[in-house]
C-alpha positions as CSV (number, residue, x, y, z in Angstrom):
1,M,79.5,133.3,84.8
2,K,81.2,136.2,83.1
3,Q,78.7,138.6,84.8
4,L,79.4,137.1,88.2
5,L,83.2,137.4,87.8
6,S,82.9,141.0,86.7
7,K,81.2,142.1,89.9
8,K,83.3,143.7,92.6
9,Y,82.6,141.2,95.5
10,W,82.4,138.0,93.4
11,W,84.9,136.3,95.7
12,V,82.5,136.7,98.7
13,L,79.8,134.7,97.0
14,V,82.3,132.0,96.0
15,L,83.5,131.8,99.6
16,L,79.9,131.4,100.9
17,V,79.3,128.6,98.4
18,L,82.4,126.8,99.6
19,V,81.4,127.2,103.2
20,A,77.9,125.9,102.4
21,V,79.3,122.9,100.6
22,N,81.6,122.0,103.5
23,W,78.8,122.4,106.0
24,L,76.5,120.1,104.0
25,A,79.3,117.6,103.5
26,A,79.8,117.5,107.3
27,L,76.0,116.9,107.9
28,F,75.5,114.3,105.1
29,H,78.8,112.5,105.0
30,F,78.9,109.3,102.9
31,R,81.3,107.3,100.9
32,I,81.1,104.4,98.5
33,D,83.1,101.3,99.4
34,L,84.5,99.9,96.1
35,T,87.0,97.5,97.8
36,A,86.4,93.8,97.0
37,E,86.5,92.9,100.7
38,K,84.3,95.8,101.8
39,R,86.9,96.9,104.3
40,Y,85.3,100.3,104.9
41,T,81.8,99.0,105.5
42,L,80.6,98.4,109.1
43,A,78.7,95.1,109.8
44,P,75.0,95.5,110.6
45,A,75.6,94.2,114.2
46,T,78.3,96.9,114.7
47,K,75.9,99.6,113.4
48,T,73.2,98.4,115.7
49,L,75.5,98.4,118.7
50,L,76.7,101.9,118.1
51,K,73.3,103.4,117.3
52,N,71.9,101.9,120.6
53,L,74.6,103.4,122.9
54,K,72.9,105.2,125.8
55,E,76.0,107.0,127.2
56,P,79.2,108.4,125.6
57,V,82.1,106.0,125.0
58,S,85.6,107.5,125.1
59,I,88.5,105.8,123.1
60,T,92.1,106.7,123.5
61,V,94.5,105.1,120.9
62,F,98.2,105.0,121.7
63,L,99.4,105.0,118.1
64,S,100.9,108.4,117.8
65,G,104.4,109.8,117.2
66,D,107.3,108.4,115.2
67,M,106.6,104.8,114.3
68,P,107.6,102.3,111.5
69,A,105.5,102.4,108.4
70,G,103.4,99.3,109.3
71,F,102.3,100.9,112.6
72,K,101.5,104.2,110.9
73,K,99.3,102.3,108.5
74,L,97.6,100.6,111.4
75,A,97.1,104.0,113.1
76,N,95.6,105.5,109.9
77,S,93.2,102.5,109.6
78,S,92.3,102.9,113.3
79,A,91.5,106.6,112.7
80,E,89.3,105.7,109.6
81,M,87.5,103.0,111.5
82,L,86.9,105.2,114.6
83,Q,85.6,108.0,112.3
84,E,83.0,105.5,111.0
85,F,82.2,104.6,114.6
86,K,81.7,108.2,115.5
87,E,79.4,109.0,112.7
88,T,77.3,105.9,113.3
89,G,77.2,106.4,117.1
90,K,75.5,109.8,116.7
91,G,77.8,111.7,119.1
92,N,78.3,108.9,121.7
93,I,81.7,107.9,120.3
94,T,84.7,110.2,121.0
95,Y,88.3,109.3,120.2
96,R,91.8,110.8,120.3
97,F,95.3,109.6,119.5
98,E,98.1,110.2,121.9
99,K,101.6,109.1,122.8
100,P,101.6,107.0,126.0
101,A,102.6,108.9,129.1
102,E,103.6,112.0,127.1
103,G,104.1,115.0,129.4
104,L,104.2,113.0,132.6
105,T,107.0,112.9,135.2
106,D,109.1,109.8,135.4
107,S,107.3,108.4,138.4
108,L,103.8,109.0,136.9
109,K,105.0,107.6,133.6
110,I,106.0,104.3,135.4
111,Q,102.6,104.2,137.1
112,F,100.7,104.9,133.8
113,I,102.6,102.2,131.9
114,D,102.1,99.7,134.8
115,S,98.4,100.4,134.7
116,L,98.3,99.7,130.9
117,Q,100.1,96.4,131.4
118,S,97.8,95.4,134.2
119,M,94.9,95.9,131.7
120,G,96.6,93.6,129.2
121,L,98.2,96.3,126.9
122,S,101.9,95.4,126.6
123,P,104.5,97.4,124.7
124,M,106.4,96.4,121.6
125,N,110.0,97.4,121.1
126,V,110.4,98.8,117.6
127,K,112.9,100.9,115.6
128,A,111.8,104.3,114.5
129,Q,113.5,107.1,112.5
130,V,114.6,110.0,114.7
131,K,115.3,112.6,112.1
132,E,116.4,112.3,108.5
133,G,120.0,111.4,108.4
134,E,120.3,110.6,112.1
135,G,119.6,106.9,112.0
136,Q,117.1,105.0,114.1
137,E,116.4,104.5,117.8
138,E,114.5,101.9,119.7
139,R,111.1,102.9,121.1
140,Y,108.1,101.3,122.8
141,V,104.8,101.2,120.8
142,Y,101.5,100.3,122.5
143,P,99.4,99.0,119.6
144,G,96.1,99.3,121.2
145,A,93.6,101.6,122.9
146,V,91.8,102.3,126.3
147,I,88.0,102.4,126.2
148,A,86.1,104.2,129.0
149,Y,82.3,104.1,129.6
150,K,80.4,105.3,132.8
151,G,83.5,104.9,135.0
152,R,84.5,101.6,133.6
153,I,87.8,101.3,131.8
154,T,89.3,98.5,129.7
155,A,92.0,98.0,127.2
156,V,92.1,96.4,123.7
157,D,95.3,95.1,122.2
158,F,95.2,95.4,118.4
159,L,97.9,92.8,117.9
160,Q,96.7,90.2,120.5
161,G,96.5,86.8,118.9
162,Q,98.9,87.7,116.1
163,S,102.3,86.2,115.4
164,N,105.2,88.3,116.6
165,V,107.5,87.0,113.8
166,D,105.3,87.6,110.7
167,G,105.3,91.4,110.9
168,L,103.6,92.5,107.7
169,N,101.0,89.8,107.7
170,S,100.3,90.3,111.4
171,L,99.7,94.0,111.0
172,N,97.4,93.3,108.0
173,N,95.4,90.8,110.1
174,A,95.2,93.4,112.9
175,E,93.7,95.9,110.4
176,A,91.1,93.3,109.4
177,L,90.2,92.7,113.0
178,L,89.9,96.4,114.1
179,E,86.1,96.5,113.7
180,Y,85.7,93.3,115.7
181,K,88.1,94.2,118.5
182,L,86.7,97.7,119.0
183,A,83.0,96.6,118.7
184,N,83.4,93.6,120.9
185,T,85.2,95.6,123.6
186,I,82.5,98.4,123.4
187,Q,79.8,95.7,123.7
188,K,81.3,94.1,126.8
189,I,82.0,97.4,128.6
190,T,78.5,98.8,128.0
191,Q,76.5,95.7,128.9
192,D,75.0,95.6,132.4
193,S,74.5,91.9,132.6
194,V,76.9,89.2,131.4
195,P,76.5,85.4,130.7
196,L,77.3,82.9,133.5
197,I,79.9,80.4,132.7
198,G,80.4,77.2,134.8
199,Y,83.7,75.3,135.2
200,L,82.7,71.7,135.7
201,L,84.5,69.8,138.5
202,G,84.2,66.2,139.8
203,N,86.0,64.1,137.2
204,G,89.6,65.0,137.8
205,Q,89.5,68.4,136.0
206,P,92.6,70.6,136.9
207,F,92.0,72.8,139.9
208,S,95.4,74.4,140.2
209,Y,97.6,77.2,138.9
210,N,97.6,75.5,135.5
211,V,94.1,76.9,134.8
212,W,94.8,80.3,136.4
213,D,94.9,82.1,133.0
214,L,91.8,80.4,131.8
215,I,89.8,81.2,134.9
216,E,91.2,84.6,136.0
217,R,91.9,86.2,132.6
218,S,89.6,84.6,130.1
219,L,86.5,83.8,132.1
220,K,86.3,85.9,135.3
221,K,87.5,89.0,133.5
222,T,84.6,88.9,130.9
223,Y,81.8,86.8,132.3
224,S,80.0,85.8,135.5
225,F,81.8,82.7,136.7
226,S,81.1,79.8,139.0
227,F,82.7,76.4,139.8
228,L,80.1,73.6,139.4
229,P,80.9,70.2,141.1
230,I,78.7,67.9,139.0
231,D,77.8,65.6,141.9
232,S,76.6,68.6,144.0
233,V,73.5,69.1,141.9
234,K,70.7,66.7,140.8
235,A,70.5,68.6,137.5
236,I,72.7,71.2,135.9
237,P,70.8,74.5,136.4
238,P,69.7,76.0,133.1
239,F,70.8,79.5,134.2
240,F,74.4,78.5,133.3
241,N,74.8,79.9,129.8
242,A,77.7,77.6,129.0
243,L,79.8,74.9,130.7
244,V,83.6,74.5,130.3
245,I,84.8,70.9,130.6
246,T,88.6,71.0,130.8
247,K,90.7,67.8,130.7
248,P,88.8,65.4,132.8
249,T,90.9,62.4,133.9
250,Q,88.2,60.2,135.6
251,A,85.4,58.3,134.0
252,F,81.9,59.9,133.8
253,T,79.1,57.8,135.3
254,D,75.8,57.4,133.5
255,A,74.1,59.7,136.1
256,Q,76.7,62.4,135.3
257,K,76.2,61.9,131.6
258,L,72.5,62.2,131.9
259,K,72.9,65.5,133.7
260,L,75.1,66.8,130.8
261,D,72.8,65.4,128.2
262,Q,69.7,67.0,129.7
263,Y,71.5,70.3,130.1
264,V,72.2,70.2,126.3
265,M,68.6,69.2,125.7
266,Q,67.5,72.3,127.6
267,G,69.6,74.4,125.2
268,G,72.8,74.5,127.2
269,K,76.1,75.0,125.5
270,I,79.4,73.1,126.3
271,L,83.0,73.6,125.5
272,W,84.6,70.2,125.6
273,M,88.4,69.9,126.0
274,I,89.1,66.2,126.1
275,D,92.3,64.0,126.2
276,N,91.2,60.5,125.3
277,L,94.7,59.1,126.0
278,Y,96.9,59.4,129.0
279,A,100.1,61.2,127.6
280,E,101.9,63.6,129.9
281,M,105.4,65.2,129.8
282,D,105.8,64.1,133.4
283,S,105.7,60.4,132.3
284,L,108.3,61.0,129.6
285,Q,110.6,62.8,132.0
286,R,110.3,60.0,134.5
287,S,110.9,57.3,131.9
288,Q,113.7,59.4,130.4
289,N,113.1,57.9,127.0
290,E,109.7,56.7,126.1
291,F,106.3,55.5,127.3
292,I,103.1,54.1,126.0
293,A,100.0,56.3,125.9
294,F,96.9,54.5,127.1
295,D,93.1,55.1,127.2
296,R,91.9,57.2,130.1
297,G,88.5,55.4,129.9
298,L,86.4,58.6,130.3
299,N,83.2,56.9,129.1
300,L,82.2,59.8,126.9
301,Q,82.5,58.3,123.5
302,D,78.8,57.3,123.2
303,L,77.6,60.7,124.3
304,L,79.9,62.6,121.9
305,F,79.1,60.1,119.1
306,K,75.4,60.8,119.4
307,Y,76.1,64.5,119.1
308,G,78.1,64.1,115.9
309,V,81.8,63.5,116.7
310,R,84.3,60.8,117.6
311,I,87.5,61.5,119.4
312,N,89.9,58.8,118.2
313,Q,92.3,56.7,120.2
314,D,95.4,58.1,118.7
315,L,98.1,60.9,119.0
316,V,98.5,63.5,116.3
317,Q,102.0,64.5,115.3
318,S,102.9,67.4,113.0
319,I,106.1,68.7,111.4
320,V,104.8,72.2,112.2
321,S,105.2,72.1,115.9
322,D,106.4,73.9,119.0
323,K,109.9,73.7,120.4
324,I,111.1,72.0,123.6
325,P,114.6,71.5,125.1
326,S,116.3,68.4,123.6
327,V,119.7,66.9,124.1
328,V,121.6,67.0,120.8
329,G,125.0,65.8,122.0
330,N,127.6,65.7,124.7
331,M,130.6,67.9,125.2
332,G,133.1,67.6,128.1
333,G,130.7,65.2,129.9
334,K,127.9,67.7,129.8
335,P,124.8,67.3,127.6
336,Q,124.3,69.9,124.9
337,I,120.7,71.1,124.8
338,E,118.9,72.9,122.0
339,L,115.3,74.0,121.5
340,L,114.0,71.8,118.7
341,P,110.5,71.3,117.2
342,W,108.7,68.4,118.8
343,P,106.0,66.7,116.7
344,Y,103.8,65.8,119.7
345,F,103.1,69.5,120.2
346,P,101.5,70.5,116.9
347,L,100.8,74.1,115.9
348,L,97.1,74.1,114.8
349,T,95.6,76.4,112.2
350,N,92.1,77.2,110.8
351,S,91.2,76.2,107.2
352,S,87.5,76.8,107.3
353,N,87.6,80.6,107.6
354,H,85.2,80.4,110.5
355,P,85.3,83.7,112.6
356,I,86.2,81.8,115.7
357,A,89.7,81.1,114.4
358,K,90.2,83.2,111.4
359,N,93.1,85.7,111.3
360,L,94.7,84.1,114.4
361,D,98.2,83.0,115.0
362,Y,99.0,79.3,115.5
363,V,97.3,77.6,118.5
364,V,99.6,75.2,120.2
365,S,98.5,71.8,121.4
366,Q,100.0,69.0,123.5
367,F,99.4,65.3,122.7
368,P,96.2,66.0,120.8
369,N,93.9,63.3,119.4
370,S,92.2,63.4,116.0
371,I,88.5,64.0,115.5
372,D,86.1,62.4,113.0
373,T,82.7,63.8,112.4
374,V,79.9,61.2,112.2
375,Q,76.3,61.3,111.0
376,A,73.9,63.2,113.3
377,V,70.6,64.4,111.9
378,G,70.1,68.1,112.1
379,I,73.7,68.9,113.2
380,A,76.0,71.2,111.2
381,K,79.7,70.5,111.7
382,T,82.5,73.0,111.1
383,I,86.2,72.1,111.6
384,L,87.9,74.9,113.6
385,L,91.5,73.7,114.0
386,N,93.7,71.3,112.0
387,A,97.2,69.9,112.3
388,A,99.0,70.3,108.9
389,E,101.7,68.1,107.5
390,A,100.7,65.5,110.1
391,R,100.2,61.9,110.9
392,A,98.2,60.0,113.6
393,L,99.7,57.3,115.8
394,N,97.1,54.7,116.7
395,T,96.9,53.2,120.2
396,P,99.0,51.7,121.7
397,A,100.9,54.9,120.8
398,K,104.5,55.1,121.9
399,V,105.7,58.5,123.0
400,S,109.5,58.9,122.4
401,W,111.9,61.8,122.5
402,N,113.3,60.7,119.1
403,S,110.1,60.0,117.3
404,I,111.6,61.1,113.9
405,Q,114.8,59.2,113.2
406,T,115.0,58.8,109.4
407,E,113.8,60.5,106.2
408,D,111.3,57.6,105.8
409,D,109.7,58.8,109.1
410,L,109.3,62.3,107.6
411,K,107.5,60.9,104.6
412,T,104.8,59.5,106.8
413,F,103.7,63.0,107.7
414,N,101.5,63.1,104.6
415,K,98.1,64.2,105.9
416,P,97.5,67.9,104.9
417,N,94.9,68.5,107.6
418,I,93.9,66.3,110.6
419,P,90.9,67.8,112.5
420,V,91.5,68.5,116.2
421,A,88.6,70.9,117.0
422,V,85.0,71.0,115.7
423,L,82.0,73.2,116.1
424,L,78.6,71.4,116.3
425,E,75.3,73.4,115.7
426,G,71.7,72.4,115.5
427,S,69.1,70.4,117.3
428,F,70.7,67.5,119.2
429,T,69.1,64.2,120.0
430,S,69.4,62.8,123.5
431,L,71.7,59.8,124.0
432,Y,69.0,58.4,126.3
433,N,66.1,58.6,123.9
434,N,64.3,55.2,124.1
435,R,67.0,53.9,126.5
436,L,66.1,55.7,129.7
437,T,66.3,53.3,132.7
438,T,63.8,53.2,135.5
439,A,66.4,54.6,137.9
440,M,67.0,57.5,135.6
441,K,63.3,58.2,135.3
442,D,62.9,58.1,139.1
443,E,65.8,60.5,139.4
444,L,64.3,63.0,137.0
445,N,60.8,62.7,138.6
446,S,62.3,63.4,142.0
447,I,63.3,66.8,140.9
448,N,60.2,67.5,138.8
449,T,62.3,67.6,135.6
450,P,60.6,65.9,132.6
451,F,62.9,64.0,130.3
452,K,63.6,65.8,127.0
453,A,64.6,63.8,123.9
454,Q,65.4,66.7,121.5
455,S,67.0,70.0,122.1
456,S,66.2,73.4,120.8
457,A,68.8,75.0,118.5
458,T,72.0,75.1,120.4
459,K,75.8,74.5,119.9
460,M,78.9,73.0,121.4
461,I,82.6,72.9,120.6
462,V,84.7,69.7,121.0
463,I,88.5,70.0,121.2
464,A,90.5,66.8,121.2
465,D,93.1,68.3,123.5
466,G,92.7,68.9,127.2
467,D,95.9,70.9,127.5
468,I,94.9,73.6,125.0
469,A,93.5,75.9,127.7
470,L,96.2,75.1,130.3
471,N,99.1,77.4,131.2
472,S,102.6,76.6,132.3
473,V,103.8,77.7,135.7
474,S,107.3,79.3,136.1
475,Q,109.2,79.2,139.4
476,T,110.2,82.8,138.9
477,D,107.1,84.3,137.1
478,G,104.3,82.1,138.4
479,P,101.4,81.2,136.1
480,L,102.3,82.2,132.5
481,Q,99.8,83.1,129.9
482,M,97.8,80.4,128.1
483,G,99.7,79.2,125.0
484,M,103.1,80.6,126.1
485,N,106.1,78.4,125.6
486,P,108.0,78.6,129.0
487,Y,111.4,78.2,127.2
488,T,111.1,80.5,124.2
489,K,108.5,82.9,125.8
490,N,106.7,82.8,122.5
491,K,103.0,83.2,123.0
492,Y,100.5,81.5,120.7
493,A,96.9,82.4,120.2
494,N,95.4,79.8,122.6
495,S,93.7,82.4,124.9
496,E,92.3,84.3,121.9
497,F,90.9,81.0,120.5
498,I,89.3,79.9,123.8
499,A,87.9,83.4,124.3
500,N,86.4,83.3,120.8
501,C,84.9,79.9,121.4
502,I,83.1,81.1,124.6
503,E,82.0,84.3,122.8
504,Y,80.5,82.3,119.9
505,L,78.7,80.0,122.3
506,V,77.1,82.7,124.5
507,G,77.7,86.1,122.9
508,N,76.5,88.3,120.1
509,S,77.4,86.2,117.1
510,G,76.8,89.1,114.8
511,I,79.7,91.0,116.3
512,L,81.9,87.9,116.1
513,E,81.1,87.6,112.4
514,T,83.1,90.7,111.8
515,R,86.2,88.5,112.4
516,S,85.6,87.1,108.9
517,K,86.8,90.2,107.2
518,D,89.8,89.9,104.9
519,F,92.3,92.6,104.0
520,T,94.1,91.4,101.0
521,L,97.7,92.4,100.7
522,R,98.2,93.4,97.1
523,L,101.9,93.2,96.9
524,L,104.2,93.5,93.8
525,D,105.5,90.3,92.3
526,K,109.2,90.6,93.1
527,K,110.2,88.1,90.4
528,K,108.3,89.9,87.7
529,L,109.6,93.2,89.0
530,E,113.2,92.1,88.8
531,A,112.7,90.5,85.3
532,N,111.1,93.7,83.9
533,K,113.2,96.2,85.8
534,T,114.6,98.0,82.8
535,I,111.1,98.3,81.1
536,W,109.6,99.9,84.3
537,Q,112.6,102.2,84.6
538,V,112.0,103.4,81.0
539,I,108.3,103.8,81.7
540,A,108.9,105.7,84.9
541,I,111.7,108.0,83.7
542,V,111.7,108.3,79.9
543,V,108.0,108.3,79.2
544,P,107.2,111.3,81.4
545,L,110.1,113.2,79.7
546,L,108.7,112.3,76.2
547,L,105.3,113.4,77.2
548,V,106.6,116.8,78.4
549,I,108.6,117.3,75.2
550,I,105.6,116.2,73.0
551,L,103.1,118.5,74.8
552,G,105.6,121.4,74.8
553,A,106.2,121.0,71.0
554,L,102.4,120.7,70.5
555,Y,101.8,123.9,72.5
556,Q,104.5,125.8,70.6
557,W,103.1,124.7,67.2
558,L,99.5,125.7,68.2
559,R,100.8,129.0,69.6
560,K,102.8,129.7,66.4
561,R,99.8,128.8,64.2
562,K,97.5,131.0,66.2
563,Y,99.6,134.1,66.2
564,S,101.0,133.7,62.7
565,K,97.6,134.6,61.3
């Protein structure tokens, strides 16, 4: 080493070694993920997707410029995730960060922002530091990205499905979902064929602006889509990858149930959204005080029971609920109206950590029923949504504006979790096994379709609320987004939940599994911090000074000892 340093051009050799090390590091980049939740490790399904890309995918992230600390952290996590994507994608992933509409004229800026909003990327109004000592100013942040592939363009909103009031936790959840949202969007924009989803009609299902968001934004935007009047076909075609049954109001006949049953036996998948009881806000407004919810008589209980669930004849109430306008008094002859929580509109959460509903904001429901799982051989059951701090009112259930009048009423909300949505997976047994009538046999024979008593492995989701996928309609704004309260304009995660349900039924479940990631917030304990404040101040200020003094004294003693000889 001494010989090397003694040479005239030793620094040239050192420079060449540094260049070589950096070049090798760029070629053979790797890192070891020591985090407990493996936040820096891509899922196998994501790696497979990126390695199999045929054409370049361009990603533009709009998290640039002056932003609050939480958004800067999200931007840094996005950059780290995209760097992993780029390295795994072998040159087919390119990305950049930019400020939305930067450098454009005012007219072009308006057009650009309108195009982002039309793709579903809405701005957030935040406060950012201008310059040190100059205070803060309000700015718009677009927490998302635009992804382009072979002339196709789509947007992904990093905060979609997150609460707009729980800032820190929402941003943390958004970080945990980065891999899923980016990989899922890349998968959808790069696939040449998409699953076909059927919207079943014929039993009073809504066919109005109340399902506009479900059909136009959730289904048509992502999948092939078709309406399917059940009485227009002798058998449900197997080329439908999934059926959506939304809030039927008329009874199903045995012939219709046989079609659904045999569709399931052929491996078909169904998303059921069922209201067992008739309970509508229109009825309450007409009666002005209360009404009795009654059985719709849908004639589906035996079919669903055979598959492993029972939707009960009750109404679920919860203290954790959405708000509606309520009259709280009278002043000057005019009613005083406030927005108050209404227990008939419970806010549902996920307690099973299943990827369909994990890391989502509340899902709002209206007059839901409870669900029980029952024995069904070969069927795995997973509760997706629960009502917390809840109770169930058995039929005949009275719906009243003032359903909670005393503290004793509050004490009856003692159920920690009442199931409202359940996932069923496995090999289902036909309801008509050993009970097929002659007329049914003749009907199946007429279309050359043999009766099937057992299905191959398939899945379905049963939600005991028909309104969960419906949207309100505003006289000024038209159809609102699914899950949006028309009075508070607060949007819950209904559309994200329904989209995840469909994706789990027909999509690449490996990509959806990445929703299970957790990013643990390791925050300081404020109580302990306050109690031990003095100790930590001493450690932070006095200890470093003592170390400097001790090391300085030691150095002087060693120096004196050395040179005194």
